[in-house]
N, C-alpha and C positions, 0 to 999 in steps of 0.2 A: 197719576202723573205728579200730582202735588205731593203725595206721600213719598215718591221716589226722590223728588227734589229735596224734601226735608231730610231724608236719610243721607243723601249726598252731602248736604250742608253739615249735618252732624258728623259724618265721617271726616270731612275736611277740617272741622274744628278740633277733633280729638287729639291729633298730634300736638297742636299748639297748647292744648290744655295739659297734656302730659309733660311737655317741655317746661311749662310754667311751674308745675308742681315740683319737678325735679330741680329747677333753679331755686325755688323757694326752700327746698329741703337742703340744698348745698349751702345757701346763705345762713339757714338756721343752725346748721352743724359746723359751720366754718370756725367759730371760736374754739369749739371742742377739738376740732381737727388740728388747729394751730397749737393749742396747749398740749395735746397728746404728742404731736410731732416734736415740740420743743422738750417736753419732759422726758420722753422715752428715747427717741431716735438721736437727737442732738446730745442729750446727756450721756447716752451710751458711747457715742463717738468720742466725746471728751474724756470719758473714763478710760477708753482704750488708749487714747493718745497719752494721757497722764501716766499710764502704766509703763510707758517707755521713757519717762523722765525721772529726774531725781527730786521730784516734788516732796517737800517736807511738811511743815505745818500748813502751808498754803499751796495750791496748785502752781506749778511752774512750767517752764517751756524748754528747759535744758535737756536735750535728747541724750539718753545714755544707752539706748538699744535694749538688749535683753538682760541688763544688769538686775533689774527688779525681779524678773522671773527666775534668774539663777539664784538670787538670794531667797526667793520664795520657796523653791523646791529643795533648798538645803536647810530649811528651817524645820526643826523637829515638831514645833507646835502646828505648823501647817500640815505636815505629813500625818500627824495624829488626827487632825480635823478631817483630812481626806479619807483616811481609813474609817473613821467614825461615820462619815456621811455615806460611804459605800455600804457599810453594814446596815445602817439605818434605812437607806433607800431600798436595798434588796429585800429586807425583812418587811418593810412597810408595804412595798408593792405586792409581795406574796400574800400578806394578810389582808390588805385592803381589797384586792381583787377576789380572793377566795371568799372572804366574808361578804363582800358586796354582791358577788354573783349568787351566793347561797340565799341571801335575803331577797335579791331580785327574783329568783326562781320562786321563792315563797310568796312574794307579792303577786306573781303572775298566775296564781291559782284561783283567781276570782274570790279572794277572801272578803269577808265582811269588814266594814270600817277601814277600807284600804287607805283612804285619804288620811285618816287618823294615824295609822301606822307609818305612812309615808312622812308625815310631819314629825313624828317621834324620831324616826331614823335620820331625818335631815336636820333636826334641831341642833345637834352638836356642830354641824358645819356653819350654822349661822352665828355661833359664838366666836368671840375673839380667841385667837390661839393663846394669848396671854392669860385670859380667864380660864381656858381649858387647862393650861399648865398649872395654874394655882389650884384648881379643883383636884387635879390628879396628884399634885404635891401633898395635899391634905389626905387624900385617899390612901396614898402609899407611905404616909408618915408612920414610922414604927411605934410611936407613942399615942397616936390619935386615930388612925384610920383603919384600913382593912385588917391588918395583922391583929390589932387589939380586939376588934370586933369578933373575928373568928375565934381567937383564943377565949374570949368571953363566952362563946357558945359551947365551950368544953373541949375544943381542939387545941390543947395547950402546946402541942408540938409544932403547930403551924407557924412558919416563919416566912414572911415575904415582905421585905423592905428594901427593894433594889436601889433606891436613890442614895442610900448611904454606903453602898458597896461599889468601889471603882470598877470592879469586874462585871457588875450587873446594872449599873446606873442607866446605861443606854437602853436596857430592856424596858425600864420605866418610861423613857421617852417614846419608845415604839408603841407602848400601850396607849399613852395619851394621844399620840399622833393618829393612830389607827382608829381610836374611838371617834375622832373628829372626821377622818377621811373616808371611812367605810360607807357612810350614808350617802354622800354625793356620788361615790362610785356606784352604789346600788341604783340611784336614780338614773344615771347615764346608761348603765347596762340594762335596766328595765325598759328604757325607751328603745334600746337596740333590740331586745327580745321581742317587743310588741310590734316592731317594724317588719318582722319576718312574715311572709305571706302565710295565711291560714291553710292554704292548700298543702304546704309542706307538712304541717302537723297531720292533716288528714291522710296524706300519702304514707307517712311514717307509721300511723296507726294501722292502716290497711296492710302494710308490710310486716306488722308485728314487731316493730323496733321498740325496745323499752324507752320510757320517757327520759330517763337519765342519759341514755346514749343519744337520743335526739337532741337534747340540750347541748351536750359536750361536743358531738362530732358533726352535727348538722347546723344547729342554730348558732353556736359560737363562731364558726368560720364565716357565717353570713352577716355578722355584725362587726366587721372589722372597723368600720367608721366609729362606732360607739366605743370600742376598745381603745382605738387610737386617741380619741378625744379624752377619755378617762386617763390614759397613760400620760399624755402631755400635761394634763391638769395636775396629776399626782407628782410627776417629776418636777414640775415648776414649783409646787408647794414644798417638796422635800429639799430642793436645792437652797431655797431662801429661808429655810427653817432658822428662826432666830428667837421669836417671841416664846415659843414653847420651851426652848433650852434655857432662855433667860429666866423664865418664871419657875421652872421646875428644878434646875440644878445650877444655873449660872455658869455652866461649863465644867462643873466639878462632879464628884470630888477630885480635886487636883485639876487635871485636864482630861479626865476620863470621858467627858461628853462635849469636848470642844468641837465646834462645827465651823465650816468655812464662813458662813454669814457672820458669826461672832468674831472670827479672825479679822474680817474686813472692818467691822466697827471698832475693834480694839486697835487695829493698826492706824486708823485715821484719828480716833478720838483720844486714845491713851498714849500710843507711841508717836503720835504726830507725824506719821509717814504716809502722806497721800499717795505717793508713787507705789509703795508696797500694797496699800489697801486697794488701789485701782488695779494692780496686777492680779490680786486675789479675786476681785470682783469680775475681772475679765475671764479668769479661768472658770468661774461659776457660770458665766454666760455660755461658755463653749459647748457643754453637753446639750443645752437647750437648742443652740444654733444648729448643731449637728443633727439633732433629732428632727427639727423642723425641715432641714435640708433633705434628709432622707425621706420624710413624709411627702415633700413636694416632688421629689424624683419619682417616688412610687405612684403618686397621683398622676403625674405626667405620663408615665409609662402605661398606666391603666387606660388613660384617655387615648393614647396612641394606639394601643391594641384594639380598643373598642372602635376607633375610626377605621383601622385596617380591616376588622371583621365586617364592618358595615359596608 
């Protein structure tokens, strides 16, 4: 009887303990919540508003409607930046996901020293994009880097110095960006691969399905969450690409590697046009907002179907 009374008392106290811990957690994280809200949400709202004003050197409040957007999309420099970011994004996504998936499959084979290999592949992601850009600028330098080294090995006809060629400079950016992004994509996809039930693998082996087909046609469709996470992370990094371009090419040669993020900085700091820079920044936010909205709709639809089936 006494034991039952003790259990009842413990059960009665449990909710109060949980509420107290939750309250303490909220109090502890409240400053970070306020700072995050002010820095991100409020700043985004102000940026969107200023994109509809004629703000010059300093933010203003004179509403001009879509004038800044009209000027933006008639600007050749912005159009070049948009074409560059589309090419950079498509090529980066294809290479990052292909290389990341191949490395993830390699890591999934119960290899020795897996933690060491994982650290090696993730190390570039831990580096600053600016440092990555400087490293690859040196590697692709025609007088110091890869080209000179390979020619010194006897391959005198080897030529690969894309950063000095306006038609190939963006290829150098893609190489540097993928060197940093493939590792984190590998880590996310590896987590998705290992979340698949082992019974799936056993069933595929019993049915005689080749391993590569199991990965591509069975495992990949079952790791949609990991793929979506990696996709959002990669797209976010691609859209805000600035450090890499600044350190490797500075937007050149000419405007061959101009990117939207550089256009925003130049509009605000060099051309002293806050309204134009805010319009460009708002356009950079649009793809991410659309992607997150689509993901939310898909998640809601899946939950609704699961509820209907239950």
